[in-house]
C-alpha positions as CSV (number, residue, x, y, z in Angstrom):
1,H,0.0,0.0,0.1
2,L,2.6,2.3,1.0
3,K,4.7,1.4,-2.1
4,R,1.8,2.4,-4.5
5,W,1.5,5.8,-2.5
6,R,5.0,6.5,-3.0
7,G,4.9,5.9,-6.9
8,I,1.9,8.2,-7.1
9,A,3.8,10.9,-5.1
10,T,7.0,10.5,-7.2
11,R,5.0,10.7,-10.3
12,Y,3.0,13.9,-9.3
13,A,6.2,15.2,-8.3
14,K,7.8,14.5,-11.6
15,L,4.7,16.1,-13.1
16,T,4.9,19.2,-11.0
17,S,8.7,19.7,-11.7
18,S,8.0,19.4,-15.5
19,F,4.9,21.8,-15.2
20,V,7.1,24.3,-13.4
21,A,10.0,23.9,-16.1
22,A,7.7,24.6,-18.8
23,V,6.1,27.6,-17.2
24,Q,9.7,29.0,-16.4
25,I,10.8,28.3,-20.3
26,R,7.5,30.2,-21.5
27,C,8.2,33.2,-19.2
28,I,11.7,33.2,-20.2
29,V,10.6,33.2,-23.9
30,L,8.1,35.8,-23.4
31,W,10.6,38.0,-21.7
32,V,13.3,37.7,-24.4
33,S,10.7,38.3,-27.0
34,T,9.8,41.6,-25.1
35,L,13.4,42.6,-25.0
36,I,13.9,42.0,-28.8
């Protein structure tokens, strides 16, 4: 039971970290486009 929860938690953490990275990349792209 605990193993399954840990797997769900790690998957959720990976999803959130990749989501945050995507948001950061998008913000950087928007910021660079305003500079140009």
